[in-house]
ZABADREN-250956 format. One record per residue (C-alpha): y, x, z; residue number from 1; residue in one letter. Coordinates in nm, 3 decimals, always signed. Layout:
Y  X  Z  NUM  A .
...
! end
This chain:
-7.408  -2.260  +4.660  1  M .
-7.766  -2.170  +4.733  2  D .
-7.698  -1.807  +4.643  3  K .
-7.395  -1.786  +4.873  4  R .
-7.593  -1.947  +5.156  5  F .
-7.870  -1.688  +5.116  6  K .
-7.619  -1.404  +5.123  7  I .
-7.453  -1.540  +5.437  8  I .
-7.795  -1.590  +5.601  9  Y .
-7.898  -1.230  +5.525  10  I .
-7.568  -1.096  +5.660  11  I .
-7.609  -1.295  +5.984  12  L .
-7.966  -1.171  +6.033  13  V .
-7.861  -0.810  +5.975  14  L .
-7.566  -0.855  +6.211  15  A .
-7.786  -0.992  +6.487  16  V .
-8.028  -0.699  +6.444  17  C .
-7.742  -0.449  +6.447  18  A .
-7.571  -0.579  +6.761  19  V .
-7.811  -0.410  +7.011  20  P .
-7.777  -0.075  +6.829  21  L .
-7.401  -0.104  +6.817  22  A .
-7.385  -0.177  +7.190  23  L .
-7.616  +0.107  +7.298  24  M .
-7.331  +0.348  +7.390  25  P .
-7.157  +0.083  +7.601  26  F .
-7.442  -0.097  +7.784  27  V .
-7.652  +0.047  +8.064  28  K .
-8.025  +0.071  +7.999  29  S .
-8.286  -0.128  +8.187  30  D .
-8.460  +0.188  +8.313  31  A .
-8.435  +0.084  +8.678  32  K .
-8.668  -0.212  +8.627  33  I .
-8.944  -0.005  +8.465  34  E .
-9.230  +0.117  +8.687  35  K .
-9.287  +0.416  +8.460  36  R .
-9.113  +0.714  +8.307  37  E .
-8.924  +0.614  +7.993  38  L .
-9.014  +0.773  +7.660  39  N .
-8.816  +1.087  +7.591  40  K .
-8.638  +1.162  +7.265  41  F .
-8.898  +1.334  +7.042  42  P .
-8.863  +1.689  +6.913  43  K .
-8.841  +1.759  +6.542  44  Y .
-9.042  +2.078  +6.592  45  I .
-9.326  +2.076  +6.846  46  D .
-9.517  +2.398  +6.929  47  N .
-9.375  +2.566  +6.621  48  G .
-9.489  +2.288  +6.388  49  K .
-9.328  +1.985  +6.234  50  L .
-9.382  +1.690  +6.469  51  N .
-9.595  +1.449  +6.266  52  E .
-9.558  +1.180  +6.537  53  D .
-9.176  +1.192  +6.533  54  Y .
-9.137  +0.838  +6.398  55  S .
-9.370  +0.695  +6.662  56  T .
-9.193  +0.887  +6.936  57  G .
-8.852  +0.776  +6.814  58  F .
-8.963  +0.414  +6.806  59  E .
-9.084  +0.438  +7.166  60  G .
-8.759  +0.604  +7.277  61  W .
-8.550  +0.340  +7.101  62  L .
-8.753  +0.046  +7.233  63  N .
-8.704  +0.167  +7.591  64  D .
-8.326  +0.180  +7.550  65  R .
-8.232  -0.122  +7.342  66  V .
-7.955  -0.312  +7.527  67  P .
-8.058  -0.643  +7.684  68  F .
-8.423  -0.544  +7.638  69  R .
-8.517  -0.700  +7.971  70  A .
-8.356  -1.032  +7.876  71  Y .
-8.524  -1.037  +7.536  72  M .
-8.864  -0.960  +7.692  73  L .
-8.813  -1.229  +7.954  74  S .
-8.722  -1.488  +7.690  75  A .
-9.016  -1.389  +7.471  76  S .
-9.262  -1.404  +7.761  77  N .
-9.129  -1.742  +7.873  78  Y .
-9.186  -1.880  +7.525  79  L .
-9.541  -1.744  +7.506  80  R .
-9.653  -1.842  +7.855  81  T .
-9.469  -2.166  +7.928  82  E .
-9.459  -2.314  +7.579  83  V .
-9.757  -2.164  +7.397  84  L .
-9.969  -2.116  +7.713  85  K .
-10.085  -1.769  +7.608  86  Q .
-10.119  -1.449  +7.817  87  P .
-9.820  -1.220  +7.781  88  S .
-9.738  -0.869  +7.907  89  S .
-10.093  -0.849  +8.051  90  N .
-10.024  -1.155  +8.265  91  V .
-10.215  -1.484  +8.281  92  I .
-10.011  -1.788  +8.383  93  C .
-10.231  -2.006  +8.600  94  G .
-10.179  -2.342  +8.763  95  K .
-9.908  -2.425  +9.016  96  E .
-9.706  -2.113  +8.926  97  G .
-9.984  -1.865  +9.002  98  W .
-9.997  -1.542  +8.802  99  L .
-10.300  -1.317  +8.744  100  Y .
-10.359  -0.981  +8.580  101  Y .
-10.516  -1.036  +8.241  102  E .
-10.755  -0.743  +8.303  103  S .
-10.920  -0.921  +8.596  104  E .
-11.034  -1.201  +8.364  105  S .
-11.316  -0.965  +8.259  106  K .
-11.451  -0.965  +8.615  107  D .
-11.390  -1.339  +8.639  108  Y .
-11.605  -1.408  +8.332  109  M .
-11.835  -1.104  +8.381  110  D .
-11.757  -0.979  +8.032  111  S .
-11.731  -0.619  +8.156  112  N .
-12.070  -0.612  +8.330  113  A .
-12.190  -0.266  +8.422  114  L .
-12.554  -0.190  +8.357  115  S .
-12.807  -0.188  +8.640  116  D .
-12.815  +0.189  +8.595  117  A .
-12.440  +0.214  +8.658  118  D .
-12.455  -0.009  +8.965  119  I .
-12.741  +0.192  +9.113  120  E .
-12.570  +0.521  +9.028  121  A .
-12.258  +0.403  +9.214  122  A .
-12.467  +0.307  +9.518  123  A .
-12.647  +0.644  +9.524  124  V .
-12.318  +0.833  +9.485  125  S .
-12.162  +0.647  +9.777  126  L .
-12.472  +0.714  +9.986  127  S .
-12.429  +1.088  +9.923  128  L .
-12.065  +1.070  +10.031  129  I .
-12.158  +0.883  +10.348  130  E .
-12.429  +1.138  +10.424  131  E .
-12.173  +1.419  +10.397  132  H .
-11.918  +1.242  +10.620  133  V .
-12.174  +1.159  +10.887  134  R .
-12.315  +1.511  +10.885  135  N .
-11.960  +1.631  +10.956  136  N .
-11.927  +1.402  +11.257  137  G .
-11.726  +1.115  +11.107  138  G .
-11.775  +0.747  +11.034  139  Q .
-11.773  +0.606  +10.680  140  F .
-11.699  +0.272  +10.521  141  T .
-11.644  +0.149  +10.166  142  F .
-11.450  -0.160  +10.066  143  A .
-11.382  -0.345  +9.742  144  I .
-11.052  -0.534  +9.753  145  A .
-11.121  -0.855  +9.559  146  P .
-10.919  -0.956  +9.256  147  N .
-10.690  -1.250  +9.323  148  K .
-10.897  -1.464  +9.088  149  S .
-11.203  -1.400  +9.306  150  S .
-11.029  -1.552  +9.609  151  I .
-10.822  -1.819  +9.433  152  Y .
-11.024  -1.918  +9.124  153  P .
-10.900  -2.277  +9.139  154  E .
-10.564  -2.173  +8.995  155  N .
-10.704  -1.988  +8.694  156  M .
-10.659  -2.165  +8.357  157  P .
-10.957  -2.381  +8.265  158  E .
-11.012  -2.186  +7.942  159  C .
-11.157  -1.903  +8.153  160  Y .
-11.517  -1.972  +8.254  161  N .
-11.608  -1.825  +8.590  162  R .
-11.940  -1.637  +8.607  163  A .
-12.184  -1.683  +8.893  164  D .
-12.208  -1.307  +8.950  165  S .
-12.022  -0.996  +8.842  166  N .
-11.987  -0.624  +8.918  167  N .
-11.864  -0.695  +9.271  168  L .
-12.155  -0.913  +9.374  169  T .
-12.410  -0.680  +9.214  170  R .
-12.259  -0.370  +9.374  171  L .
-12.253  -0.532  +9.719  172  N .
-12.624  -0.612  +9.680  173  D .
-12.697  -0.254  +9.570  174  A .
-12.503  -0.110  +9.864  175  L .
-12.700  -0.328  +10.104  176  D .
-13.028  -0.203  +9.955  177  K .
-12.913  +0.160  +9.965  178  A .
-12.801  +0.131  +10.326  179  G .
-12.441  +0.226  +10.250  180  V .
-12.190  +0.118  +10.514  181  T .
-11.945  -0.120  +10.351  182  H .
-11.748  -0.436  +10.421  183  V .
-11.761  -0.764  +10.233  184  D .
-11.389  -0.834  +10.202  185  L .
-11.450  -1.112  +9.952  186  K .
-11.654  -1.321  +10.196  187  A .
-11.404  -1.289  +10.482  188  L .
-11.094  -1.339  +10.268  189  L .
-11.248  -1.645  +10.104  190  T .
-11.297  -1.795  +10.450  191  D .
-10.931  -1.724  +10.532  192  K .
-10.781  -1.821  +10.194  193  K .
-10.619  -2.140  +10.321  194  D .
-10.388  -1.924  +10.533  195  E .
-10.221  -1.798  +10.213  196  G .
-10.328  -1.434  +10.201  197  I .
-10.246  -1.339  +9.840  198  Y .
-9.912  -1.357  +9.660  199  H .
-9.863  -1.621  +9.393  200  R .
-9.656  -1.391  +9.170  201  R .
-9.820  -1.058  +9.256  202  D .
-10.168  -0.919  +9.193  203  S .
-10.217  -0.807  +9.556  204  H .
-10.278  -0.952  +9.896  205  W .
-9.974  -1.004  +10.117  206  N .
-9.931  -0.841  +10.458  207  Y .
-10.125  -1.120  +10.625  208  K .
-10.422  -1.065  +10.398  209  G .
-10.396  -0.690  +10.448  210  A .
-10.404  -0.735  +10.826  211  L .
-10.730  -0.929  +10.796  212  I .
-10.872  -0.648  +10.583  213  G .
-10.752  -0.385  +10.829  214  Y .
-10.939  -0.540  +11.120  215  N .
-11.261  -0.560  +10.919  216  L .
-11.229  -0.196  +10.810  217  L .
-11.166  -0.067  +11.162  218  L .
-11.458  -0.273  +11.294  219  D .
-11.680  -0.115  +11.029  220  S .
-11.558  +0.234  +11.128  221  L .
-11.642  +0.149  +11.491  222  K .
-11.289  +0.242  +11.591  223  R .
-11.123  +0.067  +11.883  224  E .
-10.794  -0.069  +11.757  225  H .
-10.509  -0.311  +11.808  226  E .
-10.588  -0.642  +11.633  227  T .
-10.224  -0.763  +11.620  228  Y .
-10.342  -1.119  +11.679  229  D .
-10.024  -1.197  +11.874  230  D .
-9.790  -0.995  +11.655  231  M .
-9.472  -1.183  +11.569  232  E .
-9.385  -1.236  +11.205  233  F .
-9.147  -1.421  +10.977  234  K .
-9.244  -1.590  +10.652  235  K .
-8.962  -1.514  +10.413  236  T .
-8.913  -1.559  +10.040  237  K .
-8.830  -1.193  +9.994  238  S .
-9.104  -1.044  +9.775  239  W .
-9.068  -0.983  +9.403  240  R .
-9.422  -0.972  +9.265  241  G .
-9.542  -0.707  +9.022  242  D .
-9.671  -0.972  +8.780  243  L .
-9.342  -1.160  +8.794  244  D .
-9.162  -0.836  +8.708  245  K .
-9.392  -0.777  +8.412  246  L .
-9.332  -1.128  +8.287  247  L .
-8.961  -1.160  +8.360  248  Y .
-8.806  -0.812  +8.394  249  P .
-8.453  -0.958  +8.382  250  A .
-8.517  -1.162  +8.696  251  G .
-8.776  -1.416  +8.795  252  G .
-8.912  -1.605  +9.095  253  V .
-8.925  -1.461  +9.448  254  M .
-9.249  -1.487  +9.644  255  D .
-9.324  -1.538  +10.014  256  Y .
-9.402  -1.239  +10.234  257  Q .
-9.510  -1.215  +10.598  258  Y .
-9.266  -0.980  +10.771  259  E .
-9.436  -0.837  +11.081  260  Y .
-9.255  -0.678  +11.371  261  D .
-9.390  -0.327  +11.307  262  I .
-9.324  -0.046  +11.557  263  D .
-9.193  +0.238  +11.342  264  Y .
-9.106  +0.462  +11.641  265  S .
-9.469  +0.569  +11.686  266  S .
-9.505  +0.693  +11.325  267  I .
-9.422  +1.043  +11.210  268  M .
-9.481  +1.162  +10.854  269  F .
-9.582  +1.527  +10.816  270  T .
-9.669  +1.526  +10.445  271  G .
-9.451  +1.536  +10.132  272  P .
-9.144  +1.316  +10.119  273  G .
-8.800  +1.270  +10.268  274  Q .
-8.627  +1.024  +10.498  275  G .
-8.702  +0.864  +10.831  276  G .
-9.032  +0.693  +10.921  277  P .
-8.910  +0.340  +10.846  278  K .
-8.742  +0.437  +10.520  279  E .
-9.044  +0.628  +10.393  280  R .
-9.297  +0.369  +10.505  281  L .
-9.110  +0.082  +10.339  282  L .
-9.094  +0.289  +10.019  283  N .
-9.469  +0.357  +10.030  284  Y .
-9.542  -0.011  +10.097  285  M .
-9.329  -0.127  +9.804  286  S .
-9.455  -0.138  +9.447  287  D .
-9.237  +0.155  +9.340  288  K .
-9.544  +0.380  +9.357  289  E .
-9.331  +0.691  +9.389  290  Q .
-9.452  +0.996  +9.579  291  G .
-9.747  +0.811  +9.731  292  D .
-10.035  +1.013  +9.586  293  D .
-10.067  +1.199  +9.916  294  M .
-9.936  +1.062  +10.246  295  I .
-9.991  +1.252  +10.572  296  V .
-9.889  +1.092  +10.901  297  A .
-9.924  +1.110  +11.278  298  K .
-9.916  +0.841  +11.544  299  C .
-9.741  +0.968  +11.854  300  K .
-9.889  +0.704  +12.084  301  T .
-10.258  +0.783  +12.015  302  V .
-10.380  +1.030  +12.276  303  K .
-10.718  +1.141  +12.138  304  D .
-10.779  +1.382  +11.849  305  D .
-10.894  +1.112  +11.607  306  S .
-10.848  +1.160  +11.235  307  S .
-10.863  +0.927  +10.933  308  L .
-10.896  +1.020  +10.567  309  Y .
-10.852  +0.724  +10.334  310  M .
-10.893  +0.714  +9.958  311  V .
-10.707  +0.407  +9.839  312  R .
-10.530  +0.238  +9.550  313  D .
-10.235  -0.003  +9.535  314  S .
-10.409  -0.251  +9.769  315  F .
-10.395  +0.017  +10.039  316  G .
-10.014  +0.008  +10.047  317  R .
-10.000  -0.289  +10.281  318  A .
-10.258  -0.131  +10.514  319  L .
-10.052  +0.180  +10.587  320  L .
-9.870  +0.093  +10.915  321  P .
-10.180  -0.057  +11.075  322  F .
-10.412  +0.229  +10.975  323  M .
-10.158  +0.495  +11.079  324  I .
-10.120  +0.343  +11.425  325  N .
-10.498  +0.348  +11.478  326  A .
-10.548  +0.728  +11.455  327  Y .
-10.378  +1.041  +11.583  328  K .
-10.379  +1.196  +11.235  329  N .
-10.420  +1.019  +10.903  330  S .
-10.423  +1.117  +10.537  331  T .
-10.402  +0.871  +10.248  332  F .
-10.502  +0.993  +9.904  333  R .
-10.452  +0.791  +9.588  334  R .
-10.694  +0.921  +9.327  335  T .
-10.972  +0.813  +9.092  336  K .
-11.196  +1.113  +9.175  337  S .
-11.179  +1.192  +9.547  338  P .
-11.223  +1.544  +9.680  339  D .
-11.474  +1.493  +9.961  340  I .
-11.444  +1.855  +10.071  341  T .
-11.082  +1.778  +10.171  342  A .
-11.200  +1.539  +10.446  343  V .
-11.149  +1.725  +10.777  344  P .
-11.455  +1.777  +10.993  345  E .
-11.498  +1.490  +11.239  346  G .
-11.270  +1.257  +11.040  347  S .
-11.350  +0.898  +10.962  348  D .
-11.352  +0.828  +10.590  349  F .
-11.242  +0.496  +10.440  350  C .
-11.284  +0.443  +10.067  351  Y .
-11.098  +0.140  +9.924  352  E .
-11.104  +0.031  +9.560  353  L .
-10.989  -0.287  +9.387  354  V .
-11.252  -0.500  +9.214  355  E .
-11.110  -0.457  +8.864  356  R .
-11.158  -0.078  +8.891  357  N .
-11.522  -0.068  +9.000  358  I .
-11.612  +0.111  +8.676  359  D .
-11.418  +0.415  +8.802  360  Q .
-11.709  +0.487  +9.036  361  L .
-11.923  +0.593  +8.741  362  V .
-11.661  +0.745  +8.510  363  E .
-11.646  +1.081  +8.686  364  S .
-11.813  +1.236  +8.987  365  A .
-11.627  +1.302  +9.313  366  P .
-11.579  +1.665  +9.409  367  F .
-11.835  +1.746  +9.674  368  M .
-12.081  +2.029  +9.724  369  Y .
-12.433  +1.919  +9.639  370  A .
-12.651  +1.867  +9.948  371  P .
-12.947  +2.099  +9.976  372  K .
-13.292  +1.938  +9.977  373  R .
-13.644  +2.051  +10.054  374  E .
-13.805  +2.267  +9.789  375  E .
-13.942  +2.082  +9.487  376  M .
-14.207  +2.242  +9.263  377  K .
-14.127  +2.195  +8.896  378  V .
-14.491  +2.230  +8.791  379  E .
-14.577  +1.914  +8.985  380  S .
-14.384  +1.690  +8.744  381  Y .
-14.439  +1.568  +8.391  382  D .
-14.239  +1.758  +8.134  383  K .
-13.936  +1.576  +7.997  384  G .
-13.738  +1.644  +7.681  385  E .
-13.397  +1.554  +7.545  386  G .
-13.179  +1.670  +7.832  387  A .
-12.855  +1.864  +7.789  388  E .
-12.721  +2.085  +8.066  389  T .
-12.392  +2.272  +8.090  390  F .
-12.290  +2.528  +8.350  391  A .
-11.950  +2.662  +8.451  392  K .
-11.894  +2.921  +8.720  393  E .
-11.562  +2.847  +8.888  394  E .
-11.380  +2.994  +9.186  395  S .
-11.499  +2.700  +9.395  396  Y .
-11.866  +2.735  +9.296  397  G .
-12.118  +2.673  +9.021  398  L .
-12.072  +2.342  +8.839  399  R .
-12.377  +2.197  +8.666  400  L .
-12.356  +1.876  +8.466  401  Y .
-12.493  +1.709  +8.159  402  G .
-12.684  +1.419  +8.014  403  K .
-13.041  +1.299  +8.037  404  L .
-13.243  +1.053  +7.829  405  P .
-13.158  +0.697  +7.923  406  N .
-13.521  +0.586  +7.915  407  Q .
-13.596  +0.524  +8.279  408  R .
-13.916  +0.395  +8.431  409  D .
-13.849  +0.229  +8.764  410  A .
-14.208  +0.288  +8.870  411  N .
-14.177  +0.662  +8.827  412  Q .
-13.994  +0.788  +9.128  413  R .
-13.922  +1.139  +9.244  414  D .
-13.777  +1.130  +9.590  415  G .
-13.785  +0.902  +9.886  416  P .
-14.062  +0.644  +9.876  417  G .
-14.153  +0.698  +9.511  418  G .
-14.502  +0.625  +9.382  419  Q .
-14.508  +0.961  +9.203  420  N .
-14.329  +1.137  +9.482  421  S .
-14.446  +1.493  +9.541  422  H .
-14.201  +1.549  +9.821  423  L .
-14.009  +1.343  +10.070  424  S .
-13.647  +1.443  +10.011  425  C .
-13.497  +1.287  +10.318  426  K .
-13.128  +1.223  +10.372  427  S .
-12.933  +1.023  +10.626  428  N .
-12.997  +0.720  +10.412  429  Q .
-13.372  +0.732  +10.470  430  G .
-13.617  +0.625  +10.201  431  D .
-13.378  +0.426  +9.985  432  G .
-13.479  +0.192  +9.702  433  P .
-13.316  +0.395  +9.425  434  F .
-13.536  +0.703  +9.430  435  G .
-13.570  +0.688  +9.052  436  Y .
-13.191  +0.695  +9.027  437  R .
-13.167  +1.026  +9.212  438  R .
-13.125  +1.356  +9.032  439  V .
-13.230  +1.695  +9.167  440  Y .
-13.140  +2.041  +9.041  441  I .
-13.391  +2.323  +9.098  442  V .
-13.269  +2.684  +9.075  443  L .
-13.546  +2.944  +9.085  444  E .
-13.591  +3.321  +9.052  445  N .
-13.793  +3.594  +9.218  446  D .
-13.587  +3.556  +9.536  447  M .
-13.677  +3.192  +9.589  448  G .
-13.658  +2.828  +9.484  449  C .
-13.360  +2.611  +9.581  450  F .
-13.319  +2.235  +9.535  451  T .
-12.995  +2.036  +9.540  452  Y .
-12.917  +1.669  +9.482  453  E .
-12.658  +1.581  +9.217  454  A .
-12.443  +1.275  +9.165  455  F .
-12.631  +1.058  +8.911  456  P .
-12.316  +1.018  +8.702  457  I .
-12.249  +1.095  +8.338  458  Y .
-11.912  +1.260  +8.394  459  D .
-11.700  +1.138  +8.106  460  Q .
-11.417  +1.386  +8.170  461  T .
-11.643  +1.690  +8.169  462  L .
-11.853  +1.572  +7.875  463  M .
-11.541  +1.497  +7.671  464  K .
-11.432  +1.857  +7.724  465  Q .
-11.771  +1.969  +7.595  466  V .
-11.742  +1.740  +7.294  467  A .
-11.390  +1.865  +7.217  468  D .
-11.526  +2.219  +7.214  469  Q .
-11.798  +2.114  +6.972  470  G .
-12.079  +2.205  +7.212  471  D .
-12.212  +1.864  +7.304  472  G .
-12.230  +1.490  +7.236  473  P .
-11.922  +1.307  +7.120  474  S .
-11.824  +0.943  +7.145  475  G .
-12.026  +0.888  +7.464  476  Q .
-11.774  +0.716  +7.686  477  T .
-11.964  +0.432  +7.849  478  N .
-12.248  +0.516  +8.078  479  Q .
-12.396  +0.170  +8.052  480  G .
-12.441  +0.198  +7.676  481  D .
-12.463  +0.577  +7.656  482  G .
-12.672  +0.845  +7.820  483  P .
-12.770  +0.883  +8.181  484  F .
-12.613  +1.191  +8.335  485  G .
-12.552  +1.401  +8.642  486  Y .
-12.292  +1.628  +8.799  487  S .
-12.315  +1.877  +9.084  488  A .
-12.126  +2.170  +9.237  489  V .
-12.319  +2.442  +9.421  490  I .
-12.117  +2.599  +9.702  491  S .
-12.055  +2.977  +9.699  492  P .
-12.160  +2.972  +10.065  493  E .
-12.516  +2.917  +9.947  494  E .
-12.511  +3.288  +9.859  495  G .
-12.691  +3.250  +9.527  496  L .
-12.663  +3.563  +9.311  497  K .
-12.830  +3.672  +8.991  498  G .
-13.008  +3.486  +8.713  499  E .
-13.185  +3.157  +8.782  500  Y .
-13.396  +2.921  +8.580  501  S .
-13.264  +2.565  +8.591  502  V .
-13.471  +2.247  +8.599  503  H .
-13.355  +1.888  +8.641  504  I .
-13.597  +1.653  +8.815  505  I .
-13.548  +1.278  +8.789  506  T .
-13.759  +0.974  +8.716  507  G .
-14.083  +1.162  +8.780  508  G .
-14.005  +1.412  +8.503  509  R .
-13.880  +1.768  +8.493  510  C .
-13.633  +1.883  +8.229  511  Y .
-13.589  +2.253  +8.158  512  A .
-13.237  +2.385  +8.097  513  A .
-13.091  +2.720  +8.000  514  D .
-13.087  +2.990  +8.264  515  N .
-12.765  +3.051  +8.456  516  V .
-12.631  +3.381  +8.583  517  N .
-12.437  +3.356  +8.910  518  I .
-12.206  +3.648  +8.982  519  N .
! end
């Protein structure tokens, strides 16, 4: 009897496992609920060689197409979150039905703290961007959109211990010290939190929260704008949150949204995309995240020649109609490494980033031509050792980047206001507090000596390329624990030709690098 029972049990288990495979030809896939491209069927031969990752690729392809996958995931996540009270699908189930991204728990507990060097490097980099924008006749502002747990910590599970400070608070302090124009969204949104400005089942603010942020941003940019204080709206249970979708892809709980009476007739899109203004705008404002890397628009009711260039992430979706209606021309770029040279002359520049992605500020340098500074004499500085410099001549200019020793003495300063300063390298930011965090590149030959300021960032993308080629350090992926670095691009319009000696000046020391030949 026991033997027959075991055989029947095994047959039932195998039958249950086989049912999804047997139904694959007859059941539609759940591709429409995925916010990503599904895995493709792997090739047996890849680039003329046997594909050693075929089994992994096949498993991914099969997992994406198993019938009733969404229902099985939903059931599994319900069991883990509601019964076992564990995070599932990168989602934390909080109190009163609130959901949070699991990744933002690191900011909540300050377990992902950037080093002081990283925070200061981010502040200096943003000061260089602001200097460039202002020199080109525009206004600048920077904003960190707070994580939901920063505004509504009371609904986080008690097993997560909230830290007194984190990357957001430290960066705001550093930006204040560096004189960078920025807005404290966290302070204002915390004051307004009782109005219900974030979704319960989504990781973002709702349209009401976005409208509060919009007014603060436009005030910071010194741009006269419509406040929409009297704008009519409806509170409807019509929003399906991104976290709810992750948790219950087969169907979950709808969330409230504030539906404002937006005037679409004034908006005209001139960038990539198809459809009418309302259709395209609603698509951009949804969480589909399709075709929204570059959005170019006009407002037909604005009479001046104003222009906005905004670098944004998913939090910027809800800002779109309000920002578009505030300027004659507007461009919205979704990117981790902004191209500052793409900002039109005279344009206002708004840089928005969510709190959980602050580390992106020091992962790679923005693309911007290095500002020229007053001449610095290399013989006036103590000699430093241990630096690595790499040069690449590209069509857009000379790129210089590398790493420097991470032993920094805050009392040894080389630029504005430094105790060992041999030159006052002034910028629009004045004599900032992070002179020892600034990096200068000196190019010299018989024709002259030229000094430029670099971003004080160890560019992980560029240095990984060097490591892959076997020419530089490997395994250095975290600036806080790894080396201090820099990155700069010298514009061809500088007219530099011939061979130059290269020296890097920072922290009161001068580091010699290999000569470069500029064609």
